[in-house]
C-alpha positions in Angstrom: 0.0 0.0 0.0 2.9 2.3 0.7 4.1 2.6 -2.9 0.5 2.9 -4.2 -0.1 5.8 -1.7 3.1 7.7 -2.8 2.3 7.2 -6.5 -1.3 8.4 -6.1 -0.2 11.3 -4.0 2.2 12.5 -6.7 -0.6 12.3 -9.2 -3.0 14.1 -7.0 -0.9 17.3 -6.4 -0.1 17.8 -10.1 -3.4 19.6 -10.7 -3.4 21.6 -7.5 -2.1 25.2 -7.1 -0.3 25.0 -3.8 2.6 26.7 -2.2 5.7 24.7 -1.4 4.8 25.0 2.3 1.4 23.5 1.7 2.8 20.7 -0.4 5.2 19.9 2.5 2.3 19.8 4.9 0.4 17.4 2.7 3.5 15.2 2.4 3.9 15.3 6.2 0.3 14.1 6.5 0.8 11.4 4.0 3.9 10.1 5.8 1.9 10.2 9.1 -0.9 8.1 7.6 1.6 5.6 6.1 3.1 5.2 9.6 -0.2 4.8 11.4 -2.2 3.0 8.7 -6.0 2.6 8.9 -7.4 2.4 12.5 -7.6 -1.0 14.1 -8.5 -2.6 17.4 -5.3 -1.5 19.1 -6.9 2.0 19.0 -9.4 2.3 21.9 -11.7 4.4 19.8 -11.9 1.6 17.2 -12.0 -1.4 19.5 -15.5 -2.3 18.2 -14.9 -1.4 14.5 -11.6 -2.5 13.0 -11.5 -0.3 9.9 -8.3 -1.9 8.6 -9.9 -5.4 8.5 -13.3 -4.0 7.3 -11.6 -2.4 4.2 -9.5 -5.6 3.5 -12.6 -7.8 3.7 -15.0 -5.6 1.7 -12.8 -3.8 -0.7 -9.2 -5.2 -0.7 -6.7 -2.8 -2.3 -7.7 0.9 -2.5 -6.6 3.5 -5.1 -6.2 6.9 -3.6 -5.9 9.1 -6.7 -9.0 10.6 -8.2 -9.1 12.6 -11.4 -11.1 15.7 -10.6 -10.5 17.5 -13.9 -13.5 15.9 -15.6 -17.0 17.2 -14.7 -19.9 14.9 -13.9 -23.5 15.6 -15.0 -25.8 16.4 -12.1 -28.8 14.0 -12.0 -31.7 16.2 -10.7 -33.8 13.1 -10.0 -31.8 12.6 -6.8 -33.1 16.0 -5.4 -35.5 15.7 -2.5 -39.1 16.6 -3.6 -41.5 18.6 -1.6 -38.8 20.5 0.3 -37.4 23.8 -1.0 -33.7 23.8 -0.2 -30.2 25.0 -1.1 -27.8 22.5 -2.5 -24.2 21.4 -2.5 -23.7 18.4 -4.8 -20.7 16.1 -4.6 -20.3 13.5 -7.4 -17.5 11.0 -6.9 -15.9 13.4 -4.5 -16.0 16.4 -6.9 -18.1 19.4 -6.1 -20.4 19.9 -9.1 -22.9 22.4 -7.7 -23.2 25.0 -5.0 -26.6 26.7 -5.0 -27.9 29.1 -2.4 -30.6 30.6 -4.6 -33.1 30.9 -1.7 -30.8 33.1 0.3 -29.7 36.8 0.4 -26.4 36.8 -1.4 -24.8 39.3 0.8 -25.5 37.2 3.9 -23.6 34.1 2.9 -20.0 34.0 1.8 -18.4 31.0 0.1 -14.6 31.0 0.5 -12.4 28.7 -1.5 -9.8 27.3 1.0 -8.2 24.8 -1.5 -4.9 26.6 -1.3 -4.8 26.6 2.5 -4.1 23.5 4.6 -6.1 23.9 7.9 -5.5 21.8 11.0 -8.2 19.4 12.3 -9.0 19.3 15.9 -8.3 15.6 16.1 -5.1 13.9 14.8 -6.1 10.4 13.9 -4.8 8.7 10.8 -8.0 9.4 8.8 -7.6 13.1 9.3 -4.0 12.7 8.0 -5.3 10.8 5.0 -8.0 13.5 4.4 -5.5 16.4 4.5 -3.1 14.6 2.2 -5.6 13.9 -0.5 -8.5 16.5 -0.2 -8.8 18.3 -3.6 -11.3 21.2 -3.0 -12.2 22.7 0.3 -14.8 25.5 0.9 -15.8 27.4 3.9 -19.4 28.5 4.2 -19.8 31.7 6.3 -23.3 32.6 7.5 -23.0 36.3 8.5 -24.1 38.0 11.7 -27.8 37.9 12.4 -28.8 35.9 9.3 -31.0 32.8 9.5 -31.2 30.8 6.3 -34.6 30.8 4.8 -34.3 27.2 3.6 -32.3 24.2 4.7 -29.1 23.2 2.9 -28.9 19.6 1.5 -25.5 18.3 0.8 -25.8 15.5 -1.7 -23.0 12.9 -1.4 -23.4 10.8 -4.6 -21.2 8.2 -6.3 -21.7 6.3 -9.5 -20.4 3.3 -11.3 -17.4 5.2 -12.7 -15.5 4.6 -9.5 -14.5 1.3 -7.9 -12.2 0.5 -5.0 -11.5 4.2 -4.6 -10.8 6.4 -1.5 -12.6 9.7 -1.6 -11.7 12.5 0.8 -14.0 15.5 1.4 -13.7 18.6 3.6 -16.1 21.4 4.4 -15.9 24.2 7.0 -18.8 26.2 8.3 -18.8 29.4 10.4 -22.0 30.7 12.0 -21.5 34.3 13.0 -23.3 35.8 16.0 -27.1 35.3 16.1 -27.1 33.3 12.9 -28.6 29.8 12.1 -28.1 27.0 9.6 -30.0 23.7 8.9 -28.0 21.1 7.0 -29.0 17.7 5.7 -26.2 15.3 4.6 -27.9 12.9 2.2 -26.0 9.9 0.9 -27.0 8.3 -2.4 -24.6 5.8 -3.9 -24.8 3.6 -7.0 -21.1 2.7 -6.8 -19.7 -0.2 -4.9 -16.6 -0.9 -2.7 -15.4 2.6 -2.1 -14.2 4.3 1.1 -15.5 7.8 1.7 -13.6 9.9 4.3 -15.5 13.1 5.2 -14.5 15.9 7.7 -16.6 18.9 8.7 -15.6 21.7 11.0 -18.2 24.0 12.6 -17.6 27.3 14.4 -20.6 28.5 16.3 -20.4 32.0 17.5 -22.6 33.6 20.3 -26.3 32.8 20.1 -25.9 30.8 16.8 -27.9 27.6 16.1 -26.8 24.6 14.0 -29.2 21.8 13.1 -27.3 19.0 11.3 -29.1 15.9 10.0 -27.0 13.0 8.6 -29.1 10.6 6.5 -27.6 7.3 5.2 -30.8 5.6 4.1 -30.2 4.1 0.7 -28.8 0.6 0.3 -25.2 0.6 -0.9 -21.9 -1.4 -0.7 -19.6 1.4 0.4 -17.7 2.1 3.5 -18.0 5.6 5.1 -16.4 7.6 7.9 -17.6 11.0 8.9 -16.1 13.3 11.5 -17.9 16.4 12.7 -16.1 18.9 15.0 -18.3 21.5 16.6 -16.8 24.5 18.5 -19.5 26.4 20.4 -19.4 29.9 22.0 -21.8 31.4 24.5 -25.5 30.5 24.3 -25.0 28.6 21.0 -27.0 25.4 20.2 -26.0 22.4 18.1 -28.5 19.7 17.2 -27.2 16.6 15.4 -29.4 13.8 14.2 -28.1 10.6 12.6 -30.1 8.1 10.6 -27.7 5.2 9.9 -29.0 2.4 7.7 -27.9 2.0 4.1 -24.1 1.5 3.8 -22.1 -1.7 4.4 -20.2 0.2 7.1 -20.6 3.7 8.5 -18.9 5.4 11.5 -20.1 8.8 12.5 -18.0 10.7 15.0 -19.3 13.9 16.6 -17.0 16.0 18.8 -18.6 19.0 20.5 -16.5 21.5 22.5 -18.9 23.6 24.7 -16.6 26.6 25.3 -19.2 29.3 26.1 -21.5 29.6 29.0 -25.1 28.3 28.4 -24.1 26.5 25.2 -25.7 23.2 24.6 -25.4 20.1 22.3 -28.0 17.5 21.4 -27.1 14.3 19.6 -29.8 11.8 18.6 -29.6 8.9 16.3 -31.2 5.8 14.9 -29.6 2.6 13.7 -31.9 0.5 11.4 -29.7 -2.3 10.1 -30.1 -5.6 8.4 -27.9 -8.2 6.6 -24.3 -8.0 7.9 -24.1 -4.2 8.1 -21.9 -2.7 10.7 -22.5 0.9 11.9 -21.2 3.0 14.7 -21.8 6.4 16.3 -19.1 7.8 18.6 -19.7 11.0 20.4 -17.5 13.2 22.6 -19.0 16.2 24.4 -16.5 18.3 26.2 -18.0 20.6 28.8 -15.3 23.2 29.2 -17.0 26.0 31.1 -19.9 26.4 33.6 -23.6 26.1 32.9 -23.5 24.0 29.7 -25.9 21.2 28.7 -25.8 18.1 26.6 -28.3 15.4 25.7 -27.8 12.2 23.8 -30.3 9.4 22.8 -29.4 6.6 20.4 -31.8 3.8 19.5 -31.1 0.7 17.4 -33.2 -1.9 15.6 -31.0 -4.8 14.4 -31.9 -7.7 12.1 -30.1 -10.7 10.7 -26.3 -10.5 11.3 -26.1 -6.7 11.7 -24.0 -4.9 14.3 -24.4 -1.5 15.9 -22.0 0.3 18.2 -22.5 3.4 20.3 -19.5 5.0 22.1 -20.6 8.1 24.0 -18.3 10.2 26.2 -19.1 13.2 28.4 -16.1 15.1 29.8 -16.6 17.8 32.4 -13.5 19.8 33.2 -12.8 21.5 36.6 -14.2 24.8 35.5 -17.5 23.4 34.2 -19.7 23.7 37.3 -23.4 23.3 36.9 -23.0 21.0 33.9 -26.1 19.0 32.9 -25.1 16.0 30.8 -27.2 12.9 29.8 -26.8 10.0 27.5 -28.9 6.9 26.8 -28.8 4.0 24.3 -31.4 1.3 23.7 -31.4 -1.5 21.2 -33.9 -4.1 19.9 -32.2 -7.2 18.6 -34.6 -9.1 16.3 -32.6 -12.3 16.1 -29.7 -14.1 17.8 -27.1 -13.2 15.2 -27.5 -9.4 15.6 -25.2 -7.5 18.0 -25.2 -4.2 19.9 -22.2 -2.8 21.8 -22.3 0.2 24.0 -19.5 2.1 25.8 -20.9 5.0 27.8 -18.3 7.2 29.6 -18.4 9.9 32.1 -15.2 11.8 33.0 -15.9 14.4 35.6 -13.6 16.9 37.3 -16.2 19.2 38.8 -18.4 18.6 41.8 -21.6 20.6 41.1 -22.8 18.7 38.1 -25.8 16.5 37.0 -24.6 13.7 34.7 -26.0 10.3 34.0 -25.8 7.5 31.4 -27.6 4.3 30.6 -27.8 1.5 28.1 -30.2 -1.4 27.5 -30.8 -4.0 24.9 -33.4 -6.8 24.3 -35.9 -8.3 22.0 -39.5 -7.3 21.1 -41.9 -8.0 23.9 -43.9 -11.2 23.1 -46.8 -10.1 25.4 -47.1 -6.8 23.5 -47.2 -8.6 20.2 -49.8 -11.0 21.5 -51.9 -8.2 22.8 -51.8 -6.3 19.4 -52.6 -9.5 17.5 -55.6 -10.1 19.8 -56.9 -6.7 18.6 -56.9 -7.8 15.0 -53.4 -6.9 13.8 -51.2 -9.5 12.0 -47.9 -10.5 13.4 -46.0 -8.3 10.9 -48.3 -5.3 11.6 -47.8 -5.8 15.4 -44.1 -6.0 14.9 -43.9 -2.8 12.8 -46.1 -0.9 15.2 -43.9 -1.7 18.2 -40.7 -0.8 16.2 -42.2 2.5 15.0 -43.2 3.4 18.6 -39.7 2.6 19.8 -38.0 4.8 17.1 -40.6 7.6 17.2 -39.2 8.8 20.6 -35.9 9.7 18.8 -37.5 11.3 15.8 -39.7 13.5 18.0 -36.5 15.1 19.4 -36.0 16.8 16.1 -37.1 20.4 16.7 -37.5 21.4 13.0 -41.1 20.2 12.0 -40.4 20.3 8.3 -37.3 18.1 8.5 -39.0 15.9 11.1 -41.7 15.0 8.7 -39.1 14.3 6.0 -37.3 11.9 8.3 -40.5 10.2 9.2 -41.4 9.6 5.6 -38.0 8.3 4.9 -38.1 5.6 7.5 -41.8 4.9 7.2 -42.9 6.0 10.7 -46.7 6.5 11.0 -48.3 8.0 14.0 
């Protein structure tokens, strides 16, 4: 793999306009990735999801060079109907469309950062890989006091032109004071056996609001990793919702740094898995000052030989008095082969706090199924009704009614 990486790296920088310093930074990141390799079970954060083995089993050898000089035609049939929205469209890792037609042009700034190598807040091998091979990077700035009229949907699409490829994406967002942004990450793949490595960084200034929805619903044979870093100032709010269902493997990581007083972070998610899919959500919420709040709720419905993992950590430093932190995970295992792993963590260095965590797993209640069948429902109808009721609790945490209804329709929840 080492020689392939170096060859692909040399090809990738030929079409980039970079300073010698930036090229050296990219080379340093490449060497760091070569030294570390893909994460494996020796890394505590990957003890349940050995990415190195998952890639070997499902893909084999990866190619890291992608030719971004050729444009791809945007298939408008993938666009979500019934919801007016702004758009960013990635096709095979290349940005083909950025459209903020519903917004005031002087209130949003799109900054090309392709010639600047920015540091990520974490330093794992996948961030090194991303920095070494990312082609285009943009920063979306929402200016002071502006609240976007319509949500932004970021379409992540791949097609049959790529196979056994590694795709690296990076986007930065800054929400200025008193601004707000709603984002839906929507994955739609027709390619197979590729590895997508996606990094977002969010800067939330005072009183700003971020609502971020990550939707992996459509069946595909790809492997994905998404890292979201969220830096929050005073009285800011971040709301993250994850629907994890379609890909062969998907790990979502959310890192929230609550740096300002009265800032809060909410992370809610659903695993709905079948076959031998393996998905994970790992969250780290760092309470770094006093009077901050976090809430996490993850629910899983697992069929066949699927596997779900939730690792959730709440850290409260010594200055973070009056912290309110909560996390809960629950799973329904629909047969003996399915598997759910949970690792809740509390690391607390302050004494005036309210923090708790919990985790539970089990099967559907036979008595409840019998009761519903005695009222005229079939076994399948009873089963679906109980599952919908179990998942509805998470969906109801979504505070945006328009997007809540969209999510309900996607997963077939009926009230």
